[in-house]
C-alpha positions in Angstrom: -2.5 25.7 -2.4 0.8 27.3 -2.4 3.5 27.2 0.1 7.0 28.9 0.1 10.0 27.9 2.1 11.5 31.0 4.0 13.7 29.3 6.6 17.5 30.0 6.8 19.7 27.8 4.8 21.8 25.3 6.7 22.7 21.6 6.6 19.8 19.4 7.5 19.7 17.7 10.7 19.9 13.8 10.9 16.1 13.4 11.2 15.5 14.5 7.6 17.2 12.9 4.8 17.6 14.5 1.2 19.0 13.5 -2.1 22.4 15.0 -2.6 21.9 15.8 -6.3 19.5 15.4 -9.1 16.6 13.0 -8.7 17.2 9.3 -9.5 16.0 8.1 -12.8 14.3 4.8 -13.5 16.1 2.4 -15.5 15.2 3.0 -19.2 16.0 -0.4 -20.4 12.3 -1.0 -21.3 11.8 2.5 -22.8 10.3 2.1 -26.3 10.2 -1.6 -26.1 7.0 -3.7 -26.3 6.1 -6.9 -24.5 3.2 -8.6 -26.0 2.4 -10.2 -22.7 2.3 -7.0 -21.0 -0.2 -5.5 -23.5 0.0 -2.4 -25.8 2.6 0.2 -24.9 0.8 3.6 -24.2 0.2 5.2 -27.6 0.3 8.8 -26.3 3.9 8.3 -25.1 5.5 7.9 -28.6 3.0 9.7 -30.8 2.1 13.3 -31.1 -1.7 12.8 -31.4 -2.5 13.7 -27.7 -5.9 14.9 -28.4 -7.0 12.1 -30.8 -5.8 9.5 -28.1 -7.8 11.5 -25.4 -11.1 11.7 -27.3 -10.8 8.0 -28.3 -10.3 6.9 -24.7 -13.0 9.1 -23.2 -15.4 8.0 -26.0 -15.1 4.3 -24.9 -16.1 5.3 -21.3 -19.3 6.8 -22.2 -22.3 4.4 -22.1 -25.0 4.9 -24.7 -27.8 5.2 -22.2 -26.1 8.0 -20.4 -26.6 10.3 -23.2 -30.1 9.0 -24.3 -29.1 6.5 -26.9 -30.7 3.0 -27.3 -28.5 0.1 -26.3 -28.4 -2.2 -29.5 -27.6 -5.9 -29.1 -25.0 -5.8 -31.9 -22.6 -3.0 -30.5 -19.0 -3.9 -31.4 -17.5 -0.9 -29.6 -17.1 -0.1 -26.0 -18.9 3.2 -25.3 -20.0 5.5 -28.0 -19.5 5.1 -31.8 -17.7 7.9 -33.6 -20.7 8.9 -35.5 -22.7 9.1 -32.2 -20.3 11.6 -30.7 -20.3 13.6 -33.8 -24.1 13.7 -33.8 -24.2 14.8 -30.2 -21.6 17.4 -30.8 -23.2 18.7 -33.8 -20.4 18.3 -36.1 -19.8 15.8 -39.1 -18.7 12.3 -38.6 -15.8 12.8 -41.1 -14.5 15.8 -39.1 -14.7 13.9 -35.9 -12.8 10.9 -37.4 -10.0 13.4 -38.5 -9.8 14.7 -34.9 -9.3 11.2 -33.5 -6.9 10.0 -36.2 -4.8 13.3 -35.7 -5.4 14.6 -39.3 -6.9 17.7 -37.7 -5.5 18.7 -34.3 -6.7 22.1 -33.7 -10.5 22.4 -33.5 -12.0 25.7 -32.4 -13.0 26.2 -28.8 -16.7 25.8 -29.7 -16.1 22.5 -31.2 -13.9 21.4 -28.1 -16.7 22.5 -25.9 -19.4 20.6 -27.9 -17.4 17.3 -27.9 -16.5 17.7 -24.2 -20.3 17.9 -23.6 -21.0 15.0 -25.7 -18.4 12.9 -23.8 -19.8 14.2 -20.3 -16.3 15.4 -19.4 -15.9 17.1 -16.0 -14.5 20.4 -15.5 -10.8 19.1 -15.2 -11.1 16.9 -18.1 -12.6 19.8 -20.2 -9.7 21.9 -19.3 -7.3 19.3 -20.4 -8.9 18.8 -23.7 -8.6 22.5 -24.4 -5.0 22.2 -23.7 -4.5 19.4 -25.9 -6.3 21.1 -28.6 -3.9 24.2 -28.6 -1.6 24.8 -31.5 1.5 22.9 -30.2 3.7 24.2 -32.9 3.6 27.6 -31.1 4.5 26.1 -27.7 8.1 26.0 -26.7 9.9 22.6 -26.8 10.2 20.7 -23.5 13.2 22.5 -21.9 13.5 20.2 -18.8 11.8 20.2 -15.3 12.7 23.0 -13.1 15.3 22.7 -10.4 14.8 19.9 -8.1 17.1 20.6 -5.3 15.3 20.5 -1.9 15.9 24.0 -0.2 17.9 23.7 3.0 15.1 25.2 5.0 12.7 22.6 3.9 15.0 19.9 4.9 15.4 21.5 8.3 11.5 21.8 8.5 11.1 18.2 7.6 13.5 17.2 10.6 11.3 19.2 13.2 7.8 18.2 12.0 6.0 15.9 14.4 4.0 14.2 11.5 5.3 12.1 8.6 6.4 14.3 5.6 8.4 14.1 2.5 9.2 15.8 -0.7 8.3 14.8 -4.3 9.2 16.0 -7.7 6.8 15.9 -10.7 7.7 12.4 -11.3 7.1 11.3 -7.9 10.6 10.6 -7.0 11.3 10.9 -3.1 13.9 13.7 -2.8 13.6 14.3 0.9 11.8 12.4 3.8 11.7 12.6 7.6 12.4 9.6 9.9 8.7 9.5 11.0 7.6 8.9 7.4 10.1 6.2 6.8 9.2 4.4 10.0 5.4 4.6 9.0 6.2 3.1 5.5 9.7 1.7 5.0 9.5 2.2 1.1 9.5 6.0 1.7 13.3 6.5 1.3 15.3 8.9 -0.8 15.8 7.6 -4.2 12.5 5.6 -4.4 9.7 6.5 -6.7 6.1 6.4 -5.2 4.5 5.3 -8.3 7.0 2.4 -8.8 6.6 1.3 -5.2 2.8 1.5 -5.1 2.3 -0.3 -8.4 5.0 -2.9 -8.3 6.3 -3.5 -4.8 3.9 -6.1 -2.9 5.6 -4.9 0.4 4.7 -1.3 -0.1 1.4 -2.1 -1.3 0.6 -4.2 1.8 0.9 -1.0 3.9 -2.1 0.6 1.9 -5.2 -1.6 2.3 -7.3 1.1 0.6 -4.7 1.5 -2.4 -7.0 0.0 -5.1 -9.7 2.5 -4.4 -7.1 5.4 -4.8 -5.0 4.3 -7.6 -7.2 5.9 -10.3 -6.8 9.2 -8.5 -3.0 8.7 -8.5 -2.9 8.0 -12.1 -5.1 10.8 -13.0 -3.1 13.4 -11.0 0.1 12.3 -12.8 -1.5 12.9 -16.2 -2.7 16.3 -15.0 0.7 17.3 -13.6 2.4 16.3 -16.9 -0.2 18.0 -19.1 1.2 18.3 -22.6 4.9 17.7 -21.8 4.7 14.2 -23.4 8.2 15.0 -25.0 9.9 14.8 -21.5 12.1 11.9 -21.7 11.8 11.3 -18.0 8.1 11.2 -18.2 8.3 8.7 -21.2 10.4 6.3 -19.3 8.4 6.4 -16.2 5.1 5.8 -18.0 6.8 3.2 -20.3 8.2 1.4 -17.2 5.0 1.3 -15.2 3.0 0.3 -18.1 5.3 -2.7 -18.8 5.4 -3.8 -15.2 1.8 -3.1 -14.0 -1.3 -4.2 -15.7 -3.3 -2.0 -13.4 -1.4 1.1 -14.2 -1.5 0.3 -17.8 -5.5 0.0 -17.7 -5.9 3.1 -15.5 -3.5 5.2 -17.9 -5.5 4.2 -20.9 -8.6 5.8 -19.4 -7.0 9.3 -19.8 -8.5 10.6 -16.7 -7.4 13.9 -15.4 -7.5 15.1 -11.8 -5.9 17.9 -9.7 -4.1 16.9 -6.6 -5.2 18.1 -3.2 -6.4 17.1 0.2 -7.3 13.5 0.6 -7.4 10.6 3.2 -5.2 7.5 3.5 -5.2 4.3 5.5 -1.9 2.8 6.6 -1.7 -0.7 7.9 1.4 -1.1 9.8 2.7 -4.3 11.3 3.4 -3.0 14.7 1.3 0.3 14.7 -1.8 -1.3 13.5 -4.2 0.6 11.3 -3.8 4.3 11.3 -6.1 6.6 9.4 -4.7 9.9 8.1 -5.3 13.0 6.0 -2.8 13.7 3.2 -2.1 17.3 2.3 0.1 18.3 -0.8 1.6 21.6 -0.7 3.3 22.9 -3.9 6.5 24.9 -3.3 6.5 28.3 -5.4 9.0 28.3 -8.1 9.8 24.6 -8.2 8.2 21.5 -9.5 8.3 20.2 -5.8 5.6 19.1 -3.4 5.6 18.7 0.2 3.4 15.8 1.2 2.2 15.7 4.9 0.3 13.1 6.7 -1.7 14.2 9.8 -4.5 12.6 12.0 -7.7 14.0 13.4 -6.8 15.6 17.0 -7.6 13.1 19.8 -7.9 10.1 17.6 -6.1 6.8 18.1 -4.1 7.5 15.0 -2.8 11.0 16.3 -1.9 9.1 19.5 0.3 6.6 17.6 1.9 9.2 15.6 2.8 11.3 18.6 4.2 8.3 20.3 6.3 7.3 17.4 7.6 10.8 16.9 8.5 11.0 20.7 10.4 7.7 20.3 12.3 8.9 17.2 13.2 12.2 19.1 14.3 10.3 22.3 16.4 7.8 20.1 18.1 10.7 18.3 18.9 12.4 21.6 20.5 9.3 22.9 22.6 9.0 19.9 23.8 12.6 20.2 
């Protein structure tokens, strides 16, 4: 779903905060380092064998019985063996091994399609496999993310919205946020990173009782958004930082799941508001790498009443301050 800001430019009112310049960067002190206690550093971050990494990870997730193979008592590998994938795809084991090891990185579309079927990939994962199999030597080198300045009209819009809302870039840095969103969740402030907060900050995690059920989707959406831009240094730093600090992120990242973002639901457990159930919409801003995230409740629900009351309290307080 695409959305374009067309409001007139101007300074954002006090109810919406925006980053004054480029988005904050995570500390890169851990970039490229390996902590044995934290587990293996993600191989796809510092190597160029994205297709092989993807195939290896997805092969380990397929149980033999899912594809009609007998389950032996002496299986030493998780998921399918390489020769089993090759047989299911109708290609030689030697060729499949070359693909996983990165000695052959550009199989034909027919081969990719056959392997995708053998690995039981869904539509989004299959599309991702095709992207990884493209000849990357013909693709332009990473030239940096697009402009990340939040348009003044969007900042103004945030301040007038009667629901929690904020703006993220492709790395999940918070670039602008309205007061209602920060009141709902204190970790939602300009300069924070949603992934770092949700995977490493116990206080932020406490606001999301359903977080563990949604983290797989969060990680899969990050991988889908980054696509083949693995040369992006900011992306490398982010994945490296999260992998070293969060076992949960490291485990989910290793799955190589891919999922496009969209509408979903969320539960927020607020110490004063109680439990509120919300819908979450993510609206892409045309011509940027920015996304406007909006939380809203079902009309007539207790959650909707709570949000309305808090918005009124914020507006009343702003009027008194003025």
